[in-house]
C-alpha positions, 0 to 999 in steps of 0.5 A: 777490276782496278780502282774504278767500278764498271759501269752497268748499262741501264738496259742490262737488267731488262735485257737480261729479264727478257733473255731468261723469259725467252728460255736463255741462262744469263750470267752477269760478268761485268765486275770482271773488268779489263774489257771482259763483256757484261754477260754470259748467255747460254742456250742449246748448249752454247755459251756466248759473252755479250757486251752490251751497249745501251741504244738510248745513249749517243753512238760516242757513248756505245763505242767500245772502250780500248779495253773491250776492243782489245778483248774482243780482238784477241778472244777466240770464242763466241763473243758479240756486242749487242744493244738489244735482247733481240740482236742476241737472240737472232745471233744465237739462232744463228750459232745453233 
């Protein structure tokens, strides 16, 4: 993880609770670091890695870090960047 702890977006707990209430599995993965997404979301036999950004922050603070961008550029599985539970649910529904 390096010398610095990963910051957790303030909306992460609320988004995870919202997804769980809708029947999704959520596992926090933000502590892995090195650009790895914030959590894994699963339903319908599909798992997607999600980088969560806080919509209340200015756009400049919602940009992917260099490590996050590199990770997303090289990942060949299901991954997305989202700001809300509704975005994640819509994406997961499209993957069915």
